[in-house]
N, CA, C and O atoms as a MOPAC input file, in Angstrom:
PM7 MOZYME 1SCF
protein

 N    -29.48700 1   -18.71900 1   -13.52200 1
 C    -29.08300 1   -20.08700 1   -13.12000 1
 C    -29.01900 1   -20.76700 1   -14.28600 1
 O    -28.24800 1   -21.71800 1   -14.41000 1
 N    -29.79300 1   -20.36900 1   -15.23600 1
 C    -29.78000 1   -20.70700 1   -16.48400 1
 C    -28.08400 1   -20.83700 1   -17.01400 1
 O    -27.54400 1   -21.92400 1   -17.22200 1
 N    -27.41700 1   -19.53400 1   -17.17300 1
 C    -25.91400 1   -19.55300 1   -17.47000 1
 C    -25.08600 1   -20.23000 1   -16.31200 1
 O    -23.93800 1   -20.24300 1   -16.75700 1
 N    -25.07600 1   -20.61000 1   -15.47400 1
 C    -24.53000 1   -21.61000 1   -14.41400 1
 C    -24.61200 1   -22.87100 1   -15.01000 1
 O    -23.66000 1   -23.53500 1   -15.42000 1
 N    -26.02000 1   -23.22600 1   -15.04300 1
 C    -26.17800 1   -24.55500 1   -16.01900 1
 C    -25.43100 1   -24.26300 1   -17.12500 1
 O    -24.30100 1   -24.75100 1   -17.12300 1
 N    -25.78500 1   -23.51800 1   -18.19100 1
 C    -25.54000 1   -23.91500 1   -19.60900 1
 C    -23.89800 1   -23.84900 1   -19.38100 1
 O    -23.36600 1   -24.64900 1   -20.15000 1
 N    -22.83000 1   -23.07200 1   -18.47900 1
 C    -21.38500 1   -23.58100 1   -17.88400 1
 C    -20.92500 1   -24.25700 1   -17.49200 1
 O    -19.69400 1   -24.27500 1   -17.49300 1
 N    -21.69500 1   -25.22900 1   -16.91400 1
 C    -21.40600 1   -26.28100 1   -16.40400 1
 C    -20.92600 1   -26.19800 1   -14.79000 1
 O    -20.32800 1   -27.09500 1   -14.19600 1
 N    -21.30900 1   -24.98300 1   -14.26400 1
 C    -20.88100 1   -24.66900 1   -12.95700 1
 C    -22.24200 1   -25.37300 1   -11.94600 1
 O    -22.08000 1   -25.37300 1   -10.72500 1
 N    -23.44400 1   -25.90500 1   -12.48900 1
 C    -24.46800 1   -26.59600 1   -11.65800 1
 C    -24.97600 1   -27.35700 1   -12.79000 1
 O    -24.95800 1   -26.91100 1   -13.93700 1
 N    -25.44700 1   -28.55000 1   -12.46000 1
 C    -25.94100 1   -29.56800 1   -13.20100 1
 C    -27.19900 1   -29.93800 1   -12.71400 1
 O    -27.27700 1   -29.91700 1   -11.48600 1
 N    -28.35100 1   -30.31900 1   -13.41100 1
 C    -29.33700 1   -30.76800 1   -13.28200 1
 C    -29.36300 1   -32.32400 1   -12.56800 1
 O    -28.79900 1   -33.31000 1   -13.04400 1
 N    -30.10300 1   -32.29400 1   -11.39800 1
 C    -30.01000 1   -33.75100 1   -11.13500 1
 C    -31.64700 1   -34.46100 1   -11.16700 1
 O    -32.34800 1   -34.15100 1   -12.13000 1
 N    -32.14000 1   -35.26400 1   -10.26500 1
 C    -33.36900 1   -36.14600 1   -10.30900 1
 C    -34.39200 1   -35.52700 1    -9.98200 1
 O    -34.39300 1   -34.51900 1    -9.27600 1
 N    -35.47100 1   -36.12700 1   -10.51400 1
 C    -37.23400 1   -35.19800 1   -10.39300 1
 C    -37.22600 1   -36.00500 1    -8.64300 1
 O    -36.64500 1   -37.02300 1    -8.26800 1
 N    -38.06600 1   -35.10400 1    -7.92700 1
 C    -38.64800 1   -35.44600 1    -6.66800 1
 C    -39.84100 1   -34.80400 1    -6.63000 1
 O    -40.14600 1   -33.85100 1    -7.34800 1
 N    -40.56600 1   -35.34500 1    -5.74400 1
 C    -41.99500 1   -35.25000 1    -5.36000 1
 C    -41.78000 1   -33.94600 1    -4.06000 1
 O    -41.16000 1   -34.34300 1    -3.07400 1
 N    -42.15400 1   -32.77100 1    -4.03600 1
 C    -41.91400 1   -31.96100 1    -3.30600 1
 C    -43.30400 1   -31.25900 1    -2.37600 1
 O    -44.29000 1   -30.99100 1    -3.06300 1
 N    -43.36300 1   -31.06500 1    -1.37100 1
 C    -44.32300 1   -30.27500 1    -0.43400 1
 C    -43.81400 1   -29.40300 1    -0.19700 1
 O    -42.58600 1   -29.44300 1    -0.12100 1
 N    -44.74600 1   -27.81400 1     0.10600 1
 C    -43.63000 1   -26.32600 1     0.28200 1
 C    -44.95800 1   -25.41900 1     0.47600 1
 O    -45.48600 1   -24.91800 1    -0.51800 1
 N    -45.39700 1   -25.25100 1     1.54900 1
 C    -46.11700 1   -23.62400 1     1.75400 1
 C    -47.54600 1   -24.44900 1     1.25800 1
 O    -48.27900 1   -23.87000 1     0.45600 1
 N    -47.88600 1   -25.69600 1     1.71400 1
 C    -49.39800 1   -26.20900 1     1.33800 1
 C    -49.48000 1   -26.55400 1    -0.18400 1
 O    -50.54900 1   -26.75700 1    -0.76000 1
 N    -48.26100 1   -26.60200 1    -0.78100 1
 C    -48.17600 1   -26.58600 1    -2.49800 1
 C    -47.50600 1   -27.98200 1    -2.51700 1
 O    -46.68100 1   -28.14800 1    -1.61800 1
 N    -47.73300 1   -29.18900 1    -3.50800 1
 C    -47.34000 1   -29.94600 1    -3.83600 1
 C    -46.94700 1   -30.65800 1    -5.09000 1
 O    -47.85000 1   -31.18600 1    -5.73800 1
 N    -45.81100 1   -30.73300 1    -5.47900 1
 C    -45.61700 1   -31.46800 1    -7.12100 1
 C    -44.00000 1   -31.63200 1    -7.28400 1
 O    -43.12300 1   -31.39800 1    -6.45200 1
 N    -43.89200 1   -32.10100 1    -8.60000 1
 C    -42.72400 1   -32.45300 1    -8.90700 1
 C    -41.79100 1   -31.23600 1    -8.94900 1
 O    -42.37400 1   -30.16800 1    -9.13600 1
 N    -40.29600 1   -31.17700 1    -8.79400 1
 C    -39.22200 1   -30.49000 1    -8.89100 1
 C    -37.69100 1   -31.40900 1    -9.16300 1
 O    -37.51100 1   -32.57500 1    -8.81000 1
 N    -36.71100 1   -30.54200 1    -9.86500 1
 C    -35.96300 1   -31.11100 1   -10.06800 1
 C    -34.86100 1   -30.78100 1    -9.51900 1
 O    -34.77300 1   -29.55400 1    -9.55600 1
 N    -33.71500 1   -31.38400 1    -8.88300 1
 C    -32.99500 1   -30.77600 1    -7.72500 1
 C    -31.51200 1   -30.60500 1    -8.91800 1
 O    -31.15000 1   -31.18100 1    -9.94400 1
 N    -30.90200 1   -29.26800 1    -7.90300 1
 C    -29.67600 1   -28.92700 1    -8.63400 1
 C    -28.25400 1   -28.93400 1    -7.94600 1
 O    -27.80500 1   -28.16700 1    -7.09500 1
 N    -27.59400 1   -30.18600 1    -8.65500 1
 C    -26.26800 1   -30.66600 1    -8.04900 1
 C    -25.21700 1   -29.56100 1    -8.33100 1
 O    -25.06700 1   -29.01000 1    -9.42100 1
 N    -24.58600 1   -29.33900 1    -7.32300 1
 C    -23.32000 1   -28.38300 1    -7.44300 1
 C    -22.11000 1   -29.53700 1    -7.44500 1
 O    -21.90300 1   -30.47600 1    -6.67700 1
 N    -21.31700 1   -29.01500 1    -8.77400 1
 C    -20.17800 1   -30.28200 1    -8.45800 1
 C    -18.97400 1   -30.03700 1    -7.80700 1
 O    -18.82100 1   -28.86300 1    -7.47000 1
 N    -18.11400 1   -30.77700 1    -7.54600 1
 C    -17.07800 1   -30.78000 1    -6.48600 1
 C    -16.11100 1   -29.16900 1    -7.15200 1
 O    -15.61400 1   -28.39100 1    -6.33800 1
 N    -16.01700 1   -28.96200 1    -8.44900 1
 C    -15.04600 1   -28.33000 1    -9.21100 1
 C    -15.57700 1   -26.99800 1    -8.51900 1
 O    -14.96100 1   -26.47400 1    -7.59100 1
 N    -17.00800 1   -26.38300 1    -9.14300 1
 C    -17.60900 1   -25.63300 1    -8.44900 1
 C    -17.61900 1   -25.09300 1    -6.87100 1
 O    -17.98700 1   -23.92100 1    -6.78600 1
 N    -17.34400 1   -25.61600 1    -5.84000 1
 C    -17.35800 1   -25.80600 1    -4.27000 1
 C    -15.93700 1   -25.49200 1    -4.43500 1
 O    -15.64000 1   -24.47900 1    -3.80200 1
 N    -15.02600 1   -25.98100 1    -5.02800 1
 C    -13.77300 1   -25.65700 1    -4.64400 1
 C    -13.41200 1   -24.06300 1    -5.32800 1
 O    -12.55000 1   -23.29700 1    -4.89800 1
 N    -14.15000 1   -23.86800 1    -6.27500 1
 C    -14.28500 1   -22.44700 1    -7.06000 1
 C    -14.50000 1   -21.51200 1    -6.07700 1
 O    -13.60600 1   -20.69700 1    -5.85000 1
 N    -15.91000 1   -21.47300 1    -5.21800 1
 C    -16.44800 1   -20.69400 1    -4.75300 1
 C    -15.52000 1   -20.38400 1    -3.22400 1
 O    -15.43700 1   -19.33200 1    -2.59100 1
 N    -14.81200 1   -21.90000 1    -2.91000 1
 C    -14.05300 1   -21.28800 1    -1.94200 1
 C    -12.98000 1   -20.76800 1    -1.77000 1
 O    -12.60700 1   -20.32000 1    -0.68600 1
 N    -12.29300 1   -20.75000 1    -2.87400 1
 C    -10.81600 1   -19.68900 1    -3.34500 1
 C    -11.69800 1   -18.22000 1    -3.25300 1
 O    -11.49500 1   -17.36500 1    -2.39200 1
 N    -12.56900 1   -18.14300 1    -4.17500 1
 C    -13.42900 1   -16.83300 1    -4.14800 1
 C    -13.37100 1   -16.14700 1    -2.46500 1
 O    -12.94200 1   -15.04600 1    -2.12000 1
 N    -13.94900 1   -17.21000 1    -1.65000 1
 C    -14.25500 1   -16.77700 1    -0.37300 1
 C    -13.14000 1   -16.05500 1     0.42600 1
 O    -13.24300 1   -15.06400 1     1.14900 1
 N    -11.71800 1   -17.02200 1     0.02500 1
 C    -10.70400 1   -16.50700 1     0.84000 1
 C    -10.03600 1   -15.29300 1     0.26400 1
 O     -9.14600 1   -14.75300 1     0.92100 1
 N    -10.31400 1   -14.91400 1    -0.66800 1
 C     -9.90800 1   -13.99300 1    -1.51500 1
 C     -9.92200 1   -12.27300 1    -0.69600 1
 O    -10.88800 1   -11.83400 1    -0.07000 1
 N     -8.88800 1   -11.69100 1    -0.86900 1
 C     -9.05400 1   -10.38700 1    -0.00900 1
 C     -9.19300 1    -9.20800 1    -1.28900 1
 O     -8.99400 1    -9.48500 1    -2.47100 1
 N     -9.53500 1    -7.98600 1    -0.83000 1
 C     -9.12400 1    -6.90400 1    -1.82600 1
 C     -7.71400 1    -6.76200 1    -1.60500 1
 O     -7.09600 1    -6.99700 1    -0.56600 1
 N     -7.17400 1    -6.25100 1    -2.97000 1
 C     -6.17400 1    -5.21400 1    -2.90000 1
 C     -5.97700 1    -4.28600 1    -2.44100 1
 O     -6.59500 1    -3.24200 1    -2.65400 1
 N     -4.89800 1    -4.46900 1    -1.56200 1
 C     -5.00100 1    -2.94800 1    -0.48600 1
 C     -4.29100 1    -1.83100 1    -1.38100 1
 O     -3.38700 1    -1.94900 1    -2.20900 1
 N     -5.16200 1    -0.44200 1    -0.84100 1
 C     -4.79000 1     0.72000 1    -1.57700 1
 C     -3.39600 1     0.98100 1    -0.89700 1
 O     -3.09000 1     0.40900 1     0.14900 1
 N     -2.55900 1     1.87700 1    -1.54300 1
 C     -1.18900 1     2.47600 1    -1.12900 1
 C     -1.48900 1     2.83400 1     0.07700 1
 O     -2.47500 1     3.43000 1     0.51000 1
 N     -0.37100 1     2.33900 1     0.69500 1
 C     -0.36300 1     2.97300 1     2.25600 1
 C      0.94700 1     3.97500 1     2.22000 1
 O      2.11700 1     3.97600 1     1.83700 1
 N      0.04900 1     4.76600 1     2.82300 1
 C      0.53900 1     6.23600 1     3.11800 1
 C      0.65200 1     6.25300 1     4.68900 1
 O     -0.37000 1     6.10300 1     5.35900 1
 N      1.68500 1     6.40600 1     5.19100 1
 C      2.24900 1     6.61700 1     6.40300 1
 C      1.19800 1     8.15500 1     7.17500 1
 O      1.10000 1     9.31500 1     6.77500 1
 N      0.67700 1     7.56600 1     8.18400 1
 C     -0.50000 1     8.40400 1     8.91200 1
 C      0.44300 1     9.64700 1     9.42500 1
 O      1.51200 1     9.59800 1    10.03400 1
 N     -0.33400 1    10.80300 1     8.96300 1
 C      0.68500 1    12.14700 1     9.33500 1
 C      0.10600 1    12.24200 1    10.61500 1
 O     -1.07800 1    12.22400 1    10.95400 1
 N      1.72600 1    12.40500 1    11.63200 1
 C      1.42400 1    13.07700 1    12.91200 1
 C      0.64900 1    14.07300 1    13.30000 1
 O      0.56100 1    15.08700 1    12.60800 1
 N     -0.05200 1    13.92400 1    14.50400 1
 C     -1.41200 1    15.02300 1    14.87300 1
 C     -0.30100 1    15.77000 1    15.69000 1
 O     -0.68200 1    16.88600 1    15.33500 1
 N      0.56200 1    15.99200 1    16.34400 1
 C      1.48600 1    16.79500 1    16.84200 1
 C      1.62200 1    18.17900 1    16.44300 1
 O      1.92300 1    18.32800 1    15.25900 1
 N      1.47900 1    19.21300 1    17.12400 1
 C      1.78900 1    20.56600 1    16.40900 1
 C      3.60700 1    20.78400 1    16.04900 1
 O      4.50800 1    20.36100 1    16.77300 1
 N      3.76900 1    21.46700 1    14.89000 1
 C      5.25300 1    21.77400 1    14.84500 1
 C      5.94600 1    22.38200 1    16.36600 1
 O      5.64500 1    23.30500 1    17.12200 1
 N      7.00500 1    21.35000 1    16.35100 1
 C      8.00500 1    21.76000 1    17.15400 1
 C      8.71900 1    22.61800 1    16.89600 1
 O      8.35700 1    23.36400 1    15.98500 1
 N     10.10500 1    22.90400 1    17.61200 1
 C     11.06600 1    23.66100 1    17.32900 1
 C     12.03000 1    23.21700 1    16.12300 1
 O     12.19100 1    22.03400 1    15.82100 1
 N     12.49200 1    24.01300 1    15.63600 1
 C     13.37600 1    23.73300 1    14.52700 1
 C     14.26000 1    22.40000 1    14.59200 1
 O     14.69300 1    21.88500 1    15.62300 1
 N     14.42000 1    21.99900 1    13.43000 1
 C     15.21500 1    21.05800 1    13.44800 1
 C     16.87200 1    20.94700 1    13.29200 1
 O     17.66100 1    20.00400 1    13.34900 1
 N     17.00200 1    22.33200 1    13.07500 1
 C     18.49200 1    22.99600 1    13.21200 1
 C     18.98700 1    22.47300 1    11.81800 1
 O     18.19400 1    22.28500 1    10.89600 1
 N     20.32300 1    22.24800 1    11.70700 1
 C     20.44600 1    21.61000 1    10.37700 1
 C     19.98300 1    20.47700 1    10.26500 1
 O     19.85000 1    19.65000 1    11.16800 1
 N     19.52900 1    20.30000 1     8.43400 1
 C     19.20600 1    18.95300 1     7.89100 1
 C     20.25100 1    18.30100 1     6.94100 1
 O     20.79600 1    18.68400 1     5.90600 1
 N     20.31200 1    17.31000 1     7.59700 1
 C     21.62200 1    16.71900 1     6.82200 1
 C     20.98700 1    15.51000 1     5.58700 1
 O     20.26700 1    14.52200 1     5.72700 1
 N     21.61900 1    16.11500 1     4.41200 1
 C     21.01200 1    14.85800 1     3.44200 1
 C     22.38400 1    14.36200 1     2.75100 1
 O     23.24800 1    15.04000 1     2.19600 1
 N     22.33700 1    13.39800 1     2.89400 1
 C     23.64700 1    12.39800 1     2.19700 1
 C     22.89100 1    11.51900 1     1.89300 1
 O     22.09800 1    10.72600 1     2.40100 1
 N     23.68100 1    12.10000 1     0.04400 1
 C     23.15200 1    11.09800 1    -1.32800 1
 C     24.52100 1    10.38300 1    -1.41000 1
 O     25.64900 1    10.80900 1    -1.66200 1
 N     23.92600 1     8.84900 1    -1.03800 1
 C     24.85600 1     7.98500 1    -0.98900 1
 C     24.77500 1     7.27800 1    -2.48300 1
 O     25.57100 1     6.37200 1    -2.72700 1
 N     24.23400 1     7.51100 1    -3.04700 1
 C     24.24200 1     6.97000 1    -4.80100 1
 C     23.39600 1     8.02800 1    -5.58300 1
 O     22.55200 1     8.77600 1    -5.08900 1
 N     23.72100 1     7.96300 1    -6.70400 1
 C     22.32600 1     8.84700 1    -7.73900 1
 C     21.19400 1     8.40000 1    -7.56600 1
 O     21.04800 1     7.18700 1    -7.41600 1
 N     20.35700 1     9.07300 1    -7.54900 1
 C     18.78600 1     8.80200 1    -6.89500 1
 C     18.38000 1     8.27200 1    -5.48100 1
 O     17.24100 1     7.92600 1    -5.16600 1
 N     19.69600 1     8.26000 1    -4.52200 1
 C     18.96600 1     7.86000 1    -3.15500 1
 C     19.74400 1     8.54200 1    -2.23200 1
 O     20.96800 1     8.61900 1    -2.34500 1
 N     18.98500 1     9.14200 1    -1.14400 1
 C     19.64900 1     9.84200 1    -0.18800 1
 C     19.22200 1     9.45500 1     1.04700 1
 O     18.08100 1     9.00500 1     1.15500 1
 N     20.20700 1     9.58700 1     2.36300 1
 C     19.69500 1     9.41700 1     3.92000 1
 C     19.52000 1    11.17300 1     4.27700 1
 O     20.30600 1    12.04100 1     3.89600 1
 N     18.19800 1    11.40400 1     5.15400 1
 C     18.26100 1    12.24600 1     5.37500 1
 C     18.31300 1    12.22800 1     6.94600 1
 O     17.91300 1    11.17300 1     7.43800 1
 N     18.73800 1    13.21400 1     7.84200 1
 C     18.77800 1    13.26000 1     9.13100 1
 C     18.80300 1    14.57400 1     9.85700 1
 O     19.66300 1    15.45400 1     9.90600 1
 N     17.52200 1    14.44900 1    10.45100 1
 C     16.71600 1    15.82400 1    11.21200 1
 C     17.55000 1    16.40700 1    12.11800 1
 O     17.17000 1    16.52400 1    13.28200 1
 N     18.77600 1    16.84900 1    11.73000 1
 C     19.39200 1    17.55000 1    12.92700 1
 C     19.60500 1    16.32900 1    14.32000 1
 O     19.91400 1    15.14000 1    14.23600 1
 N     19.39600 1    16.91100 1    15.18000 1
 C     19.79900 1    16.22200 1    16.42100 1
 C     18.72700 1    15.27400 1    16.96500 1
 O     18.81400 1    14.61500 1    18.00100 1
 N     17.78000 1    15.30700 1    16.17100 1
 C     16.47600 1    14.65500 1    16.95900 1
 C     16.47600 1    12.96700 1    16.67900 1
 O     15.71700 1    12.17300 1    17.23600 1
 N     17.36300 1    12.68000 1    15.82600 1
 C     17.15900 1    11.32200 1    15.45900 1
 C     16.44200 1    10.57200 1    14.79600 1
 O     16.28700 1     9.35300 1    14.86900 1
 N     15.87500 1    11.53800 1    13.95200 1
 C     14.65600 1    11.09500 1    13.09400 1
 C     15.07200 1    11.45800 1    11.73000 1
 O     15.72300 1    12.48700 1    11.54800 1
 N     14.69800 1    10.58300 1    10.63300 1
 C     14.72900 1    11.36600 1     9.25400 1
 C     14.02100 1    10.24100 1     8.64300 1
 O     13.08800 1     9.69400 1     9.23100 1
 N     14.47300 1     9.83200 1     7.35500 1
 C     14.14200 1     8.87000 1     6.29400 1
 C     14.48200 1     8.68400 1     4.94700 1
 O     15.34800 1     9.52200 1     4.69800 1
 N     14.30500 1     8.19300 1     4.22100 1
 C     15.04700 1     8.14600 1     2.84600 1
 C     14.36300 1     8.73300 1     1.67700 1
 O     13.13700 1     8.81700 1     1.74900 1
 N     15.00600 1     9.18700 1     0.52700 1
 C     14.73800 1     9.85400 1    -0.37100 1
 C     15.10500 1     8.94000 1    -1.89900 1
 O     16.22900 1     9.02200 1    -2.39400 1
 N     14.30100 1     8.31600 1    -2.36600 1
 C     14.52300 1     7.63800 1    -3.65200 1
 C     13.91300 1     8.09000 1    -4.73500 1
 O     12.72400 1     8.40600 1    -4.69300 1
 N     14.76900 1     8.19600 1    -6.03500 1
 C     14.27300 1     8.78700 1    -7.25100 1
 C     13.15400 1     7.97700 1    -8.04300 1
 O     13.52900 1     6.92600 1    -8.56300 1
 N     11.90600 1     8.32600 1    -8.18200 1
 C     11.21100 1     7.71900 1    -8.93400 1
 C     10.56300 1     8.04000 1   -10.08500 1
 O      9.50900 1     8.65300 1    -9.91900 1
 N     10.79300 1     7.87400 1   -10.87800 1
 C     10.76800 1     8.55800 1   -12.18100 1
 C     11.43800 1     9.96400 1   -12.35700 1
 O     12.65200 1    10.09200 1   -12.19700 1
 N     10.64200 1    10.99700 1   -12.68200 1
 C     10.75900 1    12.14900 1   -12.52400 1
 C     10.81200 1    12.89700 1   -11.16900 1
 O     11.17500 1    14.07300 1   -11.19300 1
 N     10.55500 1    12.44600 1   -10.24500 1
 C     10.44700 1    13.28500 1    -9.01300 1
 C     11.27600 1    11.95500 1    -7.76000 1
 O     11.96500 1    10.95700 1    -7.97100 1
 N     10.83800 1    12.50800 1    -6.68400 1
 C     11.76500 1    12.03400 1    -5.34700 1
 C     10.56300 1    11.24000 1    -4.53900 1
 O      9.62000 1    11.96800 1    -4.22700 1
 N     10.45000 1     9.72200 1    -4.11900 1
 C      9.36100 1     9.26200 1    -3.26100 1
 C     10.49600 1     9.38200 1    -1.84900 1
 O     11.67900 1     9.06000 1    -1.73900 1
 N      9.52800 1     9.98800 1    -0.89500 1
 C      9.79800 1    10.25300 1     0.39400 1
 C      9.51800 1     9.59400 1     1.43800 1
 O      8.51800 1    10.02500 1     2.01100 1
 N     10.35900 1     8.08100 1     2.25900 1
 C      9.81300 1     6.98000 1     3.03000 1
 C     10.27100 1     7.62600 1     4.67100 1
 O     11.37700 1     8.07800 1     4.96900 1
 N      9.60600 1     7.55800 1     5.17000 1
 C     10.00500 1     7.39000 1     7.12300 1
 C     11.20800 1     6.24500 1     7.37700 1
 O     11.34000 1     5.26100 1     6.64900 1
 N     11.91500 1     6.48900 1     8.33500 1
 C     12.56000 1     5.67800 1     8.87400 1
 C     12.09200 1     4.00400 1     8.68800 1
 O     12.94900 1     3.13400 1     8.52700 1
 N     10.81800 1     3.73600 1     8.72700 1
 C     10.58500 1     2.67000 1     8.82100 1
 C      9.89000 1     2.25000 1     6.95200 1
 O      9.24800 1     1.21900 1     6.75000 1
 N     10.08400 1     2.88500 1     6.25200 1
 C      9.81900 1     2.33600 1     4.90600 1
 C      8.65500 1     2.85700 1     4.27900 1
 O      8.55900 1     2.95200 1     3.05500 1
 N      7.56200 1     3.27600 1     5.26200 1
 C      6.45100 1     3.76100 1     5.04100 1
 C      6.13300 1     5.16300 1     4.19300 1
 O      6.49900 1     6.17300 1     4.79400 1
 N      5.47400 1     5.40000 1     2.81800 1
 C      5.40700 1     6.72600 1     2.02300 1
 C      4.87500 1     7.80500 1     2.63700 1
 O      3.66700 1     7.89500 1     2.85400 1
 N      5.80800 1     8.78400 1     2.99300 1
 C      5.49500 1     9.98300 1     3.45300 1
 C      5.04800 1    10.73400 1     2.16200 1
 O      4.14200 1    11.48400 1     2.52200 1
 N      5.25000 1    10.86900 1     0.91300 1
 C      5.14600 1    11.70200 1     0.38200 1
 C      5.69100 1    11.77800 1    -0.96100 1
 O      6.23100 1    10.70300 1    -1.22100 1
 N      5.78200 1    12.68200 1    -2.01800 1
 C      6.84800 1    12.72600 1    -3.23100 1
 C      7.08900 1    14.17800 1    -3.22800 1
 O      6.39000 1    14.93900 1    -2.55900 1
 N      8.30200 1    14.67000 1    -4.14300 1
 C      9.07500 1    15.83900 1    -3.56700 1
 C      9.63200 1    15.98200 1    -5.05000 1
 O      9.66800 1    14.98100 1    -5.76500 1
 N      9.98400 1    16.98200 1    -5.43000 1
 C     10.80600 1    17.63600 1    -6.42400 1
 C     12.10300 1    17.38900 1    -6.33600 1
 O     12.55400 1    16.96400 1    -7.40000 1
 N     12.93100 1    17.49500 1    -5.42700 1
 C     14.24100 1    17.40900 1    -5.21100 1
 C     14.85800 1    16.99500 1    -3.74100 1
 O     13.89200 1    17.04800 1    -2.98000 1
 N     15.71600 1    16.71000 1    -3.19300 1
 C     16.11800 1    16.43300 1    -2.20800 1
 C     15.90800 1    17.35600 1    -1.01000 1
 O     15.36200 1    16.88300 1    -0.01300 1
 N     16.32700 1    18.73600 1    -1.02400 1
 C     15.86700 1    19.53400 1    -0.52100 1
 C     14.54400 1    19.85400 1    -0.12300 1
 O     14.23200 1    20.39400 1     0.93800 1
 N     13.73300 1    19.46800 1    -1.09400 1
 C     11.92100 1    19.64200 1    -0.97200 1
 C     11.89800 1    18.11400 1     0.24000 1
 O     11.38600 1    18.22900 1     1.35300 1
 N     12.35500 1    17.15800 1    -0.10500 1
 C     11.87000 1    15.79000 1     0.36200 1
 C     12.58400 1    16.16300 1     1.88200 1
 O     12.02400 1    15.55400 1     2.79400 1
 N     13.54900 1    16.92000 1     2.26100 1
 C     14.07700 1    16.80200 1     3.36900 1
 C     13.18400 1    17.76200 1     4.40600 1
 O     13.09400 1    17.40500 1     5.58000 1
 N     12.48800 1    19.05600 1     3.92900 1
 C     11.65400 1    19.60400 1     4.25800 1
 C     10.20100 1    19.00400 1     4.49000 1
 O      9.43800 1    19.28800 1     5.41300 1
 N     10.01200 1    18.21400 1     3.56900 1
 C      8.52800 1    16.99700 1     3.84800 1
 C      9.14500 1    16.31600 1     5.12800 1
 O      8.56700 1    16.45300 1     6.20600 1
 N      9.90200 1    15.84100 1     5.06400 1
 C     10.32000 1    14.78800 1     6.25800 1
 C     10.50000 1    15.51500 1     7.69800 1
 O     10.41200 1    14.86800 1     8.74100 1
 N     10.75700 1    16.89300 1     7.67600 1
 C     10.82000 1    17.72700 1     8.90000 1
 C      9.32400 1    18.06600 1     9.55600 1
 O      8.99300 1    17.90500 1    10.73000 1
 N      8.54400 1    18.56600 1     8.49100 1
 C      7.03300 1    18.58500 1     8.49300 1
 C      6.51400 1    17.87000 1     9.09100 1
 O      5.92300 1    18.15900 1    10.13100 1
 N      6.58800 1    16.75300 1     8.60500 1
 C      5.92900 1    15.03400 1     8.52700 1
 C      5.96700 1    14.75900 1     9.97300 1
 O      4.98800 1    14.38000 1    10.61500 1
 N      7.56800 1    15.04200 1    10.63000 1
 C      7.63800 1    14.49800 1    12.07200 1
 C      7.39700 1    15.71300 1    12.81700 1
 O      7.80000 1    15.67800 1    13.98000 1
 N      6.85300 1    16.75100 1    12.44300 1
 C      6.29100 1    17.55700 1    13.61200 1
 C      7.60300 1    18.87200 1    13.82500 1
 O      7.69700 1    19.51000 1    14.87300 1
 N      8.25700 1    19.02500 1    12.97300 1
 C      9.59900 1    19.85800 1    13.06600 1
 C      9.09500 1    21.07200 1    11.80900 1
 O      8.49600 1    20.85100 1    10.75600 1
 N      9.54600 1    22.28700 1    12.32600 1
 C      9.65500 1    23.50500 1    11.04400 1
 C     11.16700 1    23.06800 1    10.94800 1
 O     12.03700 1    22.74600 1    11.75800 1
 N     11.06300 1    23.22600 1     9.39900 1
 C     12.66000 1    22.66800 1     8.53400 1
 C     13.49400 1    23.67100 1     9.05700 1
 O     12.91400 1    24.71200 1     9.36600 1
 N     14.52600 1    23.63000 1     9.20700 1
 C     15.96300 1    24.15200 1     9.28600 1
 C     16.47500 1    24.28500 1     7.79300 1
 O     15.88600 1    23.94100 1     6.76800 1
 N     17.72700 1    24.87200 1     7.93100 1
 C     18.31000 1    24.83900 1     6.79800 1
 C     18.77200 1    23.12100 1     6.63200 1
 O     19.02300 1    22.20300 1     7.41200 1
 N     18.71300 1    23.31100 1     5.11500 1
 C     19.03500 1    21.83900 1     4.52900 1
 C     20.95900 1    21.90700 1     3.85900 1
 O     21.25100 1    22.89600 1     3.18600 1
 N     21.63100 1    21.25600 1     4.01900 1
 C     23.02800 1    20.87900 1     3.98400 1
 C     22.84800 1    19.33800 1     2.82100 1
 O     22.32500 1    18.28500 1     3.18400 1
 N     23.28600 1    19.53500 1     1.76700 1
 C     23.28000 1    18.34500 1     0.87000 1
 C     24.76400 1    17.85100 1     0.73600 1
 O     25.62100 1    18.56300 1     0.21200 1
 N     24.96500 1    16.90100 1     1.11300 1
 C     26.16400 1    16.06100 1     0.99600 1
 C     26.04800 1    15.30600 1    -0.41500 1
 O     24.88800 1    15.14500 1    -0.79700 1
 N     27.09100 1    14.80300 1    -1.27600 1
 C     27.02400 1    13.71200 1    -2.28500 1
 C     28.44900 1    12.88400 1    -1.80600 1
 O     29.63200 1    13.08300 1    -2.08300 1
 N     27.79200 1    11.90200 1    -0.99000 1
 C     28.82800 1    10.81000 1    -0.51300 1
 C     29.44200 1    10.19100 1    -1.61700 1
 O     30.64900 1     9.96200 1    -1.54700 1
 N     28.59200 1     9.77700 1    -2.96400 1
 C     28.95100 1     9.16200 1    -3.90700 1
 C     30.41800 1     9.77600 1    -4.46100 1
 O     31.45400 1     9.13800 1    -4.64900 1
 N     30.17500 1    11.23800 1    -4.66800 1
 C     31.44200 1    11.69900 1    -5.50900 1
 C     32.55200 1    12.13100 1    -4.50700 1
 O     33.47900 1    12.80500 1    -4.95600 1
 N     32.53400 1    11.77600 1    -3.09300 1
 C     33.75200 1    12.14900 1    -2.07500 1
 C     34.41800 1    11.03200 1    -2.10400 1
 O     35.64100 1    11.00200 1    -2.23400 1
 N     33.47600 1     9.71000 1    -1.95200 1
 C     33.76500 1     8.36100 1    -1.81600 1
 C     33.84500 1     7.33900 1    -3.25600 1
 O     33.12700 1     6.33900 1    -3.27100 1
 N     34.23500 1     7.46900 1    -3.77400 1
 C     34.51100 1     6.73400 1    -5.23300 1
 C     34.78400 1     5.17600 1    -5.14900 1
 O     35.70600 1     4.88100 1    -4.38900 1
 N     34.32300 1     4.41000 1    -5.61800 1
 C     34.66500 1     2.98000 1    -5.30100 1
 C     35.31600 1     2.80300 1    -7.00800 1
 O     35.78600 1     1.72800 1    -7.38100 1

């Protein structure tokens, strides 16, 4: 309390005569300035910084093979993955020296060392046994 008084977060008020638990005597009141109440109110509304959200792993057992997994590299460091005819896939983005793998909704699935490894990771994430991976570099075929 002394530290709060010294920093101005609390102030001493007047002296009052008090009765408590069979005892009585003088006591000083402690005042809480408006600036301190506002600061405490802001602290009450703070929320912890959320940890990196990682997409929950599906609980279903691996299903049939995905068939051919298509990886379309749309520009250097960015690829779209389509898991055969399943209608599922994700995105692969270069993140420093590795690749960030996200599902269709942008939630982090994990990291991989290559487009091929990322495609296999996505297949396993969706509950499939990875099939062969075909990588097509769209940005080389359709230059702007």
